[in-house]
N, C-alpha and C positions, 0 to 999 in steps of 0.2 A: 525104645530110645525114640524112634519115630514119634510116636504121639510124644513126646516129653518137647522132642522138636518142636509140631505145631502146637505147642503148649503155648513154647518160648517164643515161636512167631506170633503167633494169634494176641499175646501179649504186648510184642512189640507193637502191632497194628493197631490196636485199641487203644495206648498211649502215644501213638502220632498222630492217629484221627482224636484223639485229645487235644493233643497240642494243635493243629489245625481250627478246630473249633473253639476254640479260646482265643487261637489269634483273628479268627475273623470275627469273633464277637468284640474282640480289642478296635479292630478296625474299625468295624459298625459304630462302633462307641466314639470314636476320633471323629469320623465323618459328619454322624450325626453334634456332635462338640462344633465342626467346621461350619456345618449349616446352619447352626444357631447364631454362631458369630456373624457368617454372612448375612443372616438376616438383622441380627442387630447393626451392622456398619451399612446395609441398604437403608435400615430407617432411618439412622443418626446422617447419610446423606442425602435424603429425600430433599430438604430443606435447600443444600448446597445446588444438588443438582436442580431443581427447579429456577434457582437461581441463576445459574449459568445458562441456562435455556434461556429464560427472559433476558438476560444480555446478551447471549445471542439476535432472538428476535429483535430487538433494539438497537444492534449494531449500526446499520444499514442507514437506518435516518440519521443515526448519531453524528455515525461519521461525514455523514453529506453535510449536516450542520454545521460541522467542525470547518471541510472545506470552504462553504459557502463566508462563515462566518471571518475567517481569511481573509477571503478572494474581497468581501465587501472593505477589508483594511490595507488592499491591495497588496496582500502577499498570497503568495501561490506554495502549495504544498511540495516540497520537495523528494524523490523519490526516495532516499538515500536518508530520510530522516523513519523513523521506526514511530510503532502508532501510538505510544505512550507520548512524546515527543507530540506529536498532531495534537490529543486530547488535552493537556498541559497547558497547552497556547490557547485552544478552545476556550479552557476555564478562567484562560487570564485574560484573553481576549473579552469573553463575556462578563468578564466582572471589572474587579480595579486595577488589574495588572494589563493595561495593552502596551502600557509604557515598557514592561519589563519581559512581553512578548518580541515585540520589536529591538530590544536589546539583542534577545536570544538570536534574532533569525540574522539581524545584521552582523553580529558575532560567528553565525554559523558560516556565512557564505566568506564572509571575511579571510577566518583559517581554512576554508576549502574551496578556494576558488580555483584555483591549480586542478585539484576533482574535478570540478564543475565543469571545466572548460576543457580538459583532454576527454570528460565523458560525454558532451557536446558534439566536438571536434569526431573522438572516433566515430561516432554514432551514427553522424551526417558528416562526410568524408567530403560532398559536395559541398559545405557550408562552411567548411572547417580555416579557409581561408578568410572570408568575410569576419567568422566568427571569433578567429584569435586576433587578428586588429581592434574589433568591438571592445574584446577583453584587455588587449594593450592601451587601449583608451581609456577603459576605467579604472586599469592600474595607474596610469597617470595623470588620474583627475580631473580629464577630461568627457564630462558625463553629458555634455551636449551634444557630444557625437557617440557615446556609447550606447544612451538610451533611444535612439530613434532606432540604430541599426540595430538593437534586439529585440526589438519590437517587430521590426520588416522581417527580422529571422524567424520568429515565430509566426507570425505568418507564411512568410515563406513555406514553412513544413508544414504548415498543414493544406498550405496549395497541393503539395507535392504529396505528401500521404492520404489526402482525403478528396482532392479536387475541387475544394472550395476553400472561403473566405474563412477569414476567422473572428476577425470583428463586427460587429452591428447585429441589429436583429433579423436582417436577412441573414447573414452567415451562421446563425442559431438556428435559426430554422431549416435550413441546410445540412447542417452536423443531424440536428436530431433524427433527421431520415436516414442514419447511418447506423450501425449498430454502437456506437458510442450513446443512444438514447437510453441502452439499457447497462449501461456501466454506472455506479454511482458513484467511480472516482471523476468521473466527466461533468458534474454541476457545474461550476467555474464556470465551462465553457459552454454547456447550453442556457444558463441566464446571466439577467441583464447583471454585471456588476461594474464601478464606478471606472474599473481600467479598460474594460466593453464598448458602455452603454453608445448609443446614439445621440447624437441631437435633441432629438424627444426626450431620452428617457434621462439624460444626464440632468445634476443640480445645476443650474447658472454660477450660483455662490461657491460652489464646490473646487479644493484646491487639491483633489487627488488627482492622482498619475490616470490618464487618458488617452489610450493612442490617439483617438483623433483628434483631440486637442494640441496631440507633439508633432503629428505628422505634419494636419496641415497648417501649422505654425499659427494657430489660437493660444498656443500657451508659452509662455516664452520663459519663463522661469521653471522651466523643469528639470535643470541640468545640475541636482545634487546626487549626493553620495548613496541615499538613502533611494530615490529612486530609478538610478542604476540598481540596484539592488534588487529589486521589485520588481523591473522589465527582465532583470536576470533569473528570478524565482519563475516568472511567467514562461520563461523560453524554455528553463528546466523541468518544468510542470506539464507543459505544454507536449515538448518532442519526449515524455514517460507517455504521455495519454494517447496523443493522435496516433503514435502510431502503431501498424495493424497487426495482429495476432502474435505478440510476444509471449505471455504467459498467461496460463487458463486458473482463476484464482475463483473456485464457484461463479460459473458464467460471468467473472469480470479480470477482463484480461487485459485492462486497460491500465491496470499499476504495480510498476512492480518494483516492491518494496526493497532496498538490499541488491539491485541487481545488477552486474556490470557487463560494458558491452562487450 
């Protein structure tokens, strides 16, 4: 009887071993299929990965170009804009779409003026009273009053945050000695643009908004809606770039997209 039971047990063990072997072989087969599928996916993704790598490597200079092209038109990137907005504006400014870009920016600030004012006043409470008066002047259409105040406040924020001036060649050289020099988003503040150019850098025939010409009374025709929006765009941009150590993004802590105070 015991022998028969041993035979039964042995048969069961053999059957179990056989099932385990079959299962293991099936698992190996599936693993092999997965491996083949993975290799196929990698091969198919290789061109895409190469393209992404190329885009990532080209991003910093392309982004700087976008910032500078817009600044050369008198506009500065708002920290709430998406990257897609920035590059879309770049393609328009560099092509035949300068008027469309201008209309988009004017519409953006028209629709978001209250939010921009609140962001700036919350971030810089010491400047809130002056900023509120400037925004009210803008709303009332008193652009001769709003434009110089916005420009002066941008410089005042630079002085309080960085201890140096914002406009002119000497100011740019001082800013380059700070950590701003390593920030791709600071390019419009570190290079000559129509807004910050000094007397030797300016085109005497240019009608572009220029801080020096406004503050020193050389330009008496600056009081327009568009110039007031341009001054606001500079103030919003500078207030984001100049504030020290906000959010570190791969070595560039200057530009905080969609950040709230």
